[in-house]
C-alpha positions as CSV (number, residue, x, y, z in Angstrom):
1,M,-91.9,-20.6,-135.8
2,R,-94.6,-22.0,-138.1
3,V,-94.7,-22.8,-141.7
4,V,-97.7,-21.4,-143.9
5,I,-98.7,-21.8,-147.4
6,I,-100.1,-18.8,-149.3
7,D,-100.6,-17.7,-152.7
8,G,-101.9,-14.5,-154.4
9,S,-105.4,-14.9,-153.3
10,T,-104.3,-14.9,-149.5
11,V,-102.7,-11.6,-149.9
12,K,-105.6,-10.0,-152.1
13,N,-108.2,-11.2,-149.6
14,F,-106.2,-9.5,-146.7
15,V,-106.1,-6.3,-148.6
16,T,-109.7,-6.3,-149.7
17,D,-110.9,-7.2,-146.0
18,E,-111.0,-3.5,-145.1
19,E,-111.4,-4.0,-141.3
20,H,-108.3,-6.1,-141.0
21,F,-106.2,-4.1,-143.5
22,N,-106.9,-0.8,-142.1
23,K,-106.3,-2.0,-138.6
24,S,-102.9,-3.7,-139.6
25,M,-102.0,-0.4,-141.5
26,D,-103.0,1.8,-138.6
27,E,-100.9,-0.3,-136.1
28,S,-97.9,-0.3,-138.6
29,F,-98.1,3.6,-139.2
30,A,-98.2,4.3,-135.4
31,A,-95.1,2.1,-135.0
32,L,-93.3,4.1,-137.7
33,D,-94.5,7.6,-136.3
34,L,-92.0,7.8,-133.6
35,N,-92.7,11.3,-132.6
36,E,-96.5,10.9,-133.0
37,D,-97.0,14.0,-135.1
38,G,-99.3,12.1,-137.6
39,V,-96.7,11.8,-140.4
40,C,-93.6,9.8,-141.2
41,R,-90.5,11.3,-142.5
42,N,-92.3,14.8,-142.3
43,T,-94.1,13.7,-145.4
44,I,-96.2,10.6,-145.6
45,D,-99.5,10.7,-143.7
46,P,-101.5,7.6,-142.7
47,Q,-103.7,7.7,-145.9
48,E,-100.8,7.9,-148.3
49,F,-99.0,5.0,-146.3
50,K,-102.2,2.9,-146.6
51,S,-102.5,3.6,-150.2
52,E,-98.8,2.8,-151.0
53,M,-98.9,-0.5,-148.9
54,K,-102.0,-1.6,-150.7
55,K,-100.1,-1.1,-154.0
56,I,-97.2,-3.1,-152.7
57,L,-99.3,-5.9,-151.4
58,L,-101.3,-6.1,-154.4
59,A,-98.3,-6.2,-156.5
60,I,-97.0,-9.1,-154.4
61,A,-100.2,-10.8,-154.9
62,D,-100.0,-10.6,-158.6
63,G,-96.3,-11.8,-158.5
64,L,-97.4,-14.9,-156.5
65,G,-100.5,-15.6,-158.7
66,S,-102.2,-18.8,-157.9
67,C,-98.7,-20.6,-157.2
68,P,-98.6,-21.5,-153.6
69,I,-95.3,-20.8,-151.6
70,Q,-94.2,-22.0,-148.3
71,M,-93.0,-19.4,-145.7
72,A,-91.4,-19.9,-142.4
73,L,-92.8,-17.2,-140.0
74,E,-91.8,-16.2,-136.4
75,D,-94.9,-16.3,-134.2
76,D,-93.9,-12.9,-132.5
77,D,-93.6,-11.0,-135.6
78,R,-96.6,-8.6,-135.5
79,S,-95.4,-6.4,-138.3
80,N,-95.3,-9.1,-141.2
81,F,-98.1,-8.3,-143.5
82,L,-97.9,-11.8,-145.2
83,K,-98.1,-13.4,-141.7
84,K,-101.2,-11.2,-141.0
85,A,-102.8,-12.4,-144.6
86,A,-102.2,-16.0,-143.7
87,D,-103.6,-15.5,-140.1
88,L,-106.6,-13.9,-141.5
89,E,-107.1,-16.8,-144.1
90,A,-106.7,-19.5,-141.4
91,A,-109.1,-17.7,-139.1
92,K,-111.9,-17.6,-141.9
93,L,-111.2,-21.3,-142.7
94,V,-111.7,-22.2,-138.8
95,V,-115.0,-20.2,-138.9
96,N,-116.2,-21.7,-142.2
97,H,-115.5,-25.2,-141.2
98,G,-116.3,-25.2,-137.5
99,G,-112.9,-25.5,-136.0
100,G,-112.1,-28.8,-137.6
101,S,-112.2,-31.6,-134.8
């Protein structure tokens, strides 16, 4: 378990990073599409899933605003979108600051 600090910009940056966002949504949709027919619950296709998740995450980002929050996260939780947003932000910080030693 680890603790991260995020705010609305962390979540917005995750949503606007199309490569990471789309990969995450594709993985999550595949996990929900148990019979692998390309739809969930016989009605939701991958594009609709991405669109609705984008709206939800942007609403969370707006709710967080610029006020940072602390979250305890399980290291092995691969389906937590806020964890993925925090991981993406941390990876960008490492790249921009040279790994910080």
